[in-house]
C-alpha positions in Angstrom: -44.0 -13.8 149.0 -43.5 -13.5 145.3 -45.8 -11.4 143.3 -47.8 -13.2 140.7 -48.1 -11.5 137.4 -50.7 -12.3 135.0 -49.1 -12.4 131.6 -51.4 -12.7 128.6 -49.9 -14.1 125.5 -51.3 -14.0 122.0 -52.1 -17.4 120.7 -52.4 -18.5 117.1 -56.2 -18.0 117.0 -55.8 -14.4 118.1 -53.2 -13.7 115.4 -55.6 -15.0 112.8 -58.4 -12.8 114.1 -56.0 -9.7 114.2 -54.7 -10.5 110.7 -58.2 -10.8 109.2 -59.2 -7.5 111.0 -56.2 -5.7 109.7 -56.8 -7.0 106.1 -60.5 -5.9 106.2 -59.5 -2.5 107.6 -56.8 -2.1 104.8 -59.3 -3.1 102.1 -61.9 -0.6 103.4 -59.2 2.1 103.8 -58.0 1.4 100.3 -61.5 1.6 98.9 -62.2 4.9 100.6 -58.9 6.4 99.4 -59.5 5.3 95.9 -62.9 7.1 95.9 -61.3 10.3 97.2 -58.3 10.1 94.9 -60.5 9.4 91.9 -62.6 12.5 92.7 -59.5 14.6 93.2 -57.9 13.3 89.9 -61.1 13.9 88.0 -61.4 17.4 89.4 -57.8 18.1 88.4 -58.3 16.8 84.9 -61.4 18.9 84.5 -59.6 22.0 85.8 -56.7 21.4 83.3 -59.1 21.0 80.4 -61.2 24.0 81.3 -58.1 26.2 81.8 -56.6 24.9 78.6 -59.7 25.7 76.6 -59.9 29.1 78.2 -56.4 29.9 77.2 -57.1 28.7 73.6 -60.2 30.8 73.3 -58.4 33.8 74.7 -55.6 33.3 72.1 -58.1 33.0 69.3 -59.8 36.2 70.5 -56.5 38.1 70.6 -55.6 36.9 67.1 -58.9 38.2 65.8 -58.4 41.5 67.6 -54.9 41.9 66.1 -56.2 41.2 62.6 -58.9 43.8 63.0 -56.4 46.4 64.3 -54.1 45.7 61.2 -57.2 45.8 58.9 -56.4 42.2 57.8 -60.0 41.1 57.6 -59.2 37.6 56.3 -59.5 35.8 59.7 -60.8 32.6 61.2 -62.0 31.8 64.7 -61.6 28.0 65.5 -61.3 27.4 61.8 -64.5 29.2 60.9 -64.2 32.3 58.6 -65.2 35.5 60.4 -66.7 38.5 58.6 -65.9 41.8 60.1 -68.7 44.2 60.8 -69.5 46.8 58.0 -68.3 49.6 60.2 -64.8 48.0 60.5 -64.7 47.3 56.7 -65.5 50.9 56.0 -63.0 52.2 58.5 -60.3 50.0 56.9 -61.2 51.2 53.4 -60.9 54.8 54.5 -57.5 54.1 56.0 -56.3 52.4 52.8 -57.5 55.4 50.7 -55.5 57.8 52.9 -52.4 55.8 52.7 
């Protein structure tokens, strides 16, 4: 006796259902990935901006410190004129008198 095998084939209505299911799954997956990637990109942009501003502030602070050490009291911080404390002005005046 020959064995009877039950072979199921996919017909055209099944292909349509599978196609629609795959398209819906891809749209949902794309939406979820866009949310995650947008959050990651936003975090990276914020990180870059914060680090950049931190470096800029540190550079400005270092410039002020160098000016004070050289007794060059004509200095600005972010474009705003900075007045040295009276103790620094007096110290620089005594250094210039000795020189």
